[in-house]
C-alpha atoms as a printed R data frame, in Angstrom:
   type eleno elety resid chain resno       x       y      z
1  ATOM     1    CA   MET     A     1 -15.114 -12.426 17.977
2  ATOM     2    CA   SER     A     2 -17.772 -13.070 19.880
3  ATOM     3    CA   SER     A     3 -18.728  -9.776 21.289
4  ATOM     4    CA   GLY     A     4 -18.793  -8.501 17.590
5  ATOM     5    CA   GLU     A     5 -17.153  -4.954 18.778
6  ATOM     6    CA   PRO     A     6 -15.183  -2.968 16.377
7  ATOM     7    CA   THR     A     7 -12.172  -2.460 18.881
8  ATOM     8    CA   GLU     A     8 -12.187  -6.382 18.903
9  ATOM     9    CA   ALA     A     9 -12.248  -7.131 15.002
10 ATOM    10    CA   ASP     A    10  -9.529  -4.476 14.813
11 ATOM    11    CA   THR     A    11  -7.239  -6.327 17.217
12 ATOM    12    CA   LEU     A    12  -7.856  -9.785 15.657
13 ATOM    13    CA   ALA     A    13  -6.794  -7.869 12.138
14 ATOM    14    CA   SER     A    14  -3.688  -6.086 13.507
15 ATOM    15    CA   SER     A    15  -2.919  -9.329 15.318
16 ATOM    16    CA   ALA     A    16  -2.555 -11.367 12.047
17 ATOM    17    CA   ARG     A    17  -0.761  -8.390 10.312
18 ATOM    18    CA   THR     A    18   1.713  -8.725 13.259
19 ATOM    19    CA   HIS     A    19   1.797 -12.627 12.632
20 ATOM    20    CA   ALA     A    20   2.628 -12.172  8.729
21 ATOM    21    CA   HIS     A    21   5.394  -9.514  9.573
22 ATOM    22    CA   GLN     A    22   7.437 -11.018 12.467
23 ATOM    23    CA   ASN     A    23   7.254 -14.669 10.714
24 ATOM    24    CA   GLY     A    24   7.352 -13.516  7.147
25 ATOM    25    CA   ILE     A    25   4.336 -15.750  5.881
26 ATOM    26    CA   TRP     A    26   1.595 -14.948  4.054
27 ATOM    27    CA   VAL     A    27  -1.712 -15.039  5.896
28 ATOM    28    CA   GLY     A    28  -5.181 -15.323  4.985
29 ATOM    29    CA   TYR     A    29  -7.114 -13.248  7.670
30 ATOM    30    CA   ALA     A    30 -11.034 -14.742  7.558
31 ATOM    31    CA   VAL     A    31 -14.281 -13.007  9.192
32 ATOM    32    CA   PRO     A    32 -17.590 -13.224  8.731
33 ATOM    33    CA   SER     A    33 -18.810 -10.685  6.486
34 ATOM    34    CA   ASP     A    34 -20.513  -8.554  9.055
35 ATOM    35    CA   LYS     A    35 -17.241  -7.780 10.524
36 ATOM    36    CA   ALA     A    36 -16.077  -6.365  7.697
37 ATOM    37    CA   PRO     A    37 -17.132  -2.893  8.152
38 ATOM    38    CA   SER     A    38 -14.201  -3.144 11.056
39 ATOM    39    CA   ALA     A    39 -11.857  -5.437 10.168
40 ATOM    40    CA   PRO     A    40 -12.465  -7.061  6.640
41 ATOM    41    CA   ALA     A    41 -11.023 -10.230  5.398
42 ATOM    42    CA   GLY     A    42  -8.004 -10.364  3.029
43 ATOM    43    CA   ILE     A    43  -4.863 -11.853  2.417
44 ATOM    44    CA   LEU     A    44  -1.262 -10.388  4.309
45 ATOM    45    CA   ALA     A    45   1.704 -10.386  2.794
46 ATOM    46    CA   PRO     A    46   4.890 -11.540  4.921
47 ATOM    47    CA   GLY     A    47   5.588  -7.895  5.298
48 ATOM    48    CA   GLY     A    48   2.609  -7.273  7.012
49 ATOM    49    CA   ALA     A    49   1.077  -5.594  4.117
50 ATOM    50    CA   TRP     A    50  -2.679  -6.604  2.393
51 ATOM    51    CA   ALA     A    51  -1.635  -7.901 -0.631
52 ATOM    52    CA   ALA     A    52  -6.003  -7.791 -1.095
53 ATOM    53    CA   CYS     A    53  -8.401  -7.071  0.965
54 ATOM    54    CA   CYS     A    54 -12.665  -7.771  0.921
55 ATOM    55    CA   PRO     A    55 -14.791  -4.454  1.019
56 ATOM    56    CA   THR     A    56 -15.895  -2.631  3.927
57 ATOM    57    CA   GLN     A    57 -19.494  -3.626  3.204
58 ATOM    58    CA   VAL     A    58 -21.863  -6.339  5.038
59 ATOM    59    CA   ALA     A    59 -21.787  -8.154  2.038
60 ATOM    60    CA   SER     A    60 -20.330 -11.773  1.153
61 ATOM    61    CA   ALA     A    61 -16.663 -11.367 -0.719
62 ATOM    62    CA   ILE     A    62 -13.404 -13.323 -1.585
63 ATOM    63    CA   ALA     A    63  -9.984 -11.889 -1.720
64 ATOM    64    CA   GLY     A    64  -7.814 -13.276 -4.429
65 ATOM    65    CA   ALA     A    65  -3.533 -12.593 -4.398
66 ATOM    66    CA   GLU     A    66  -0.603 -14.140 -6.606
67 ATOM    67    CA   ILE     A    67   1.305 -15.454 -3.637
68 ATOM    68    CA   THR     A    68   5.248 -15.702 -4.691
69 ATOM    69    CA   LYS     A    69   8.050 -17.630 -3.392
70 ATOM    70    CA   ARG     A    70  10.852 -15.802 -1.283
71 ATOM    71    CA   PRO     A    71  13.891 -17.783 -2.677
72 ATOM    72    CA   ASP     A    72  15.691 -14.571 -0.780
73 ATOM    73    CA   HIS     A    73  14.491 -15.624  3.014
74 ATOM    74    CA   PRO     A    74  17.206 -16.772  4.996
75 ATOM    75    CA   GLY     A    75  15.346 -19.168  6.529
76 ATOM    76    CA   ARG     A    76  15.665 -21.289  3.191
77 ATOM    77    CA   THR     A    77  19.017 -21.284  2.957
78 ATOM    78    CA   TRP     A    78  18.913 -22.541  6.833
79 ATOM    79    CA   ARG     A    79  16.545 -25.460  5.884
80 ATOM    80    CA   ARG     A    80  19.109 -26.249  2.461
81 ATOM    81    CA   ASP     A    81  22.061 -26.204  4.861
82 ATOM    82    CA   VAL     A    82  20.412 -28.580  7.262
83 ATOM    83    CA   LEU     A    83  18.749 -30.972  4.704
84 ATOM    84    CA   GLN     A    84  22.192 -31.220  3.003
85 ATOM    85    CA   SER     A    85  24.232 -32.054  6.154
86 ATOM    86    CA   LEU     A    86  21.772 -34.557  7.027
87 ATOM    87    CA   SER     A    87  21.967 -36.318  4.302
88 ATOM    88    CA   ARG     A    88  25.646 -36.837  4.043
């Protein structure tokens, strides 16, 4: 975020949100506090929703969220099947 433009900060946050949603993963989105008014740091859940978000003020802050496993995720079943077939 070299230019510090609000649209640039929002674009990066939107990209992180999309990445979390499309890949079904948790994403830690970290930015300097001077970017907070446009796109504050936070933690994105696998669906792309903010699980935790820092305040939109220029001040140091930290976000925390409980990160859970997803045993129902289809990727887990696929990995288990592959690992079992390789161990035979």
